[in-house]
C-alpha positions as CSV (number, residue, x, y, z in Angstrom):
1,X,15.9,-3.3,-4.8
2,X,15.8,-6.5,-2.9
3,X,13.1,-9.2,-2.4
4,X,13.7,-8.4,1.3
5,X,11.5,-5.4,0.6
6,X,7.9,-6.6,1.3
7,X,4.9,-4.6,0.0
8,X,1.2,-5.3,0.8
9,X,-1.3,-4.4,-1.9
10,X,-4.8,-3.9,-0.6
11,X,-7.5,-3.7,-3.3
12,X,-10.7,-5.5,-3.8
13,X,-10.2,-5.7,-7.6
14,X,-8.2,-8.9,-8.2
15,X,-7.0,-7.6,-11.6
16,X,-5.5,-4.4,-10.1
17,X,-3.8,-6.5,-7.4
18,X,-2.4,-8.9,-9.8
19,X,-1.1,-6.2,-12.2
20,X,0.6,-4.2,-9.4
21,X,2.0,-7.4,-7.9
22,X,3.5,-8.4,-11.2
23,X,5.1,-5.0,-11.7
24,X,6.5,-4.9,-8.2
25,X,8.0,-8.4,-8.5
26,X,9.5,-7.5,-11.8
27,X,11.3,-4.7,-10.1
28,X,12.6,-7.0,-7.4
29,X,10.0,-6.4,-4.6
30,X,8.2,-9.2,-2.7
31,X,4.5,-8.4,-3.0
32,X,1.5,-9.7,-1.0
33,X,-2.2,-9.2,-2.0
34,X,-5.2,-8.6,0.2
35,X,-8.7,-8.0,-0.8
36,X,-10.1,-7.0,2.6
37,X,-9.0,-5.4,5.9
38,X,-9.3,-8.8,7.5
39,X,-6.9,-10.4,4.9
40,X,-4.6,-7.4,5.2
41,X,-4.4,-7.9,9.0
42,X,-3.5,-11.5,8.4
43,X,-0.6,-10.6,6.1
44,X,0.6,-7.8,8.5
45,X,0.6,-10.4,11.4
46,X,2.6,-12.9,9.4
47,X,5.0,-10.8,7.2
48,X,7.3,-7.9,8.1
49,X,5.7,-5.5,5.6
50,X,7.7,-2.3,4.6
51,X,5.0,-0.5,2.6
52,X,1.3,-0.7,2.0
53,X,-0.3,0.3,-1.3
54,X,-4.0,0.5,-1.0
55,X,-7.2,1.7,-2.7
56,X,-9.4,4.3,-1.1
57,X,-12.6,2.5,-2.0
58,X,-13.0,-1.1,-1.1
59,X,-16.1,-3.3,-1.2
60,X,-17.8,-2.9,2.1
61,X,-15.0,-0.8,3.6
62,X,-13.5,2.7,3.3
63,X,-9.8,2.6,2.8
64,X,-9.4,5.8,4.7
65,X,-10.8,4.1,7.8
66,X,-8.4,1.3,7.4
67,X,-5.6,3.8,6.9
68,X,-6.6,5.6,10.2
69,X,-6.7,2.3,12.1
70,X,-3.2,1.3,10.9
71,X,-1.8,4.8,11.7
72,X,-3.3,4.7,15.2
73,X,-1.8,1.3,15.9
74,X,1.5,1.8,17.9
75,X,3.2,-1.2,16.2
76,X,2.2,-0.2,12.7
77,X,2.0,3.6,12.8
78,X,5.4,4.1,11.1
79,X,4.5,1.9,8.2
80,X,4.3,4.0,5.0
81,X,0.9,4.0,3.2
82,X,0.5,4.9,-0.4
83,X,-3.2,5.3,-1.4
84,X,-4.8,5.5,-4.8
85,X,-8.2,6.3,-6.2
86,X,-10.0,7.8,-9.2
87,X,-12.3,9.9,-7.0
88,X,-11.7,13.7,-7.7
89,X,-11.3,14.7,-4.0
90,X,-9.5,11.5,-2.9
91,X,-6.0,13.1,-2.5
92,X,-7.1,15.4,0.4
93,X,-9.3,12.7,2.0
94,X,-6.5,10.1,1.9
95,X,-3.8,12.4,3.2
96,X,-6.1,13.6,6.0
97,X,-6.6,10.0,7.0
98,X,-2.9,9.6,7.5
99,X,-1.7,8.3,4.1
100,X,1.9,9.2,3.4
101,X,1.3,9.7,-0.3
102,X,-1.4,9.5,-2.9
103,X,-1.5,8.6,-6.6
104,X,-4.5,9.3,-8.8
105,X,-6.0,6.5,-10.9
106,X,-5.4,5.8,-13.7
107,X,-1.6,5.9,-13.0
108,X,1.4,4.9,-14.9
109,X,3.3,1.9,-13.4
110,X,6.6,3.8,-13.7
111,X,5.1,6.5,-11.4
112,X,4.0,3.9,-8.9
113,X,7.5,2.3,-8.9
114,X,9.1,5.7,-8.5
115,X,7.0,6.4,-5.4
116,X,7.6,3.0,-4.0
117,X,11.3,3.4,-4.5
118,X,11.2,6.8,-2.7
119,X,9.5,5.3,0.3
120,X,11.8,2.3,0.5
121,X,14.9,4.5,0.2
122,X,13.5,6.9,2.8
123,X,12.6,4.2,5.3
124,X,15.4,1.6,5.4
125,X,14.0,-1.9,5.6
126,X,14.6,-4.1,8.5
127,X,17.5,-6.5,8.5
128,X,16.3,-10.1,8.2
């Protein structure tokens, strides 16, 4: 993989963001962190993101609502979104909101990297 592949991690838990970012960067991805929808929108406006990895439950916000807003935005609708949660019915809720895939928490980092790789291979990144 190439550092040309840019991934946005949206989670309000800084430890989870840092852990996922470290693993992604170890595997050659460029990773950006956001702890809120506002911060995520700032990153999306300034970086050509190839994939979003986001939690379903965020402080003061519902990740599924954020997912819907991204998928309803003409400029961002094709951006793949991988959501995660420990909630027992989260898979159905996230997929219904437009998420392209779901991974239950706790998850193995190897599983996360496999899913990220799948999306990147399926959706060729833009040429910088």
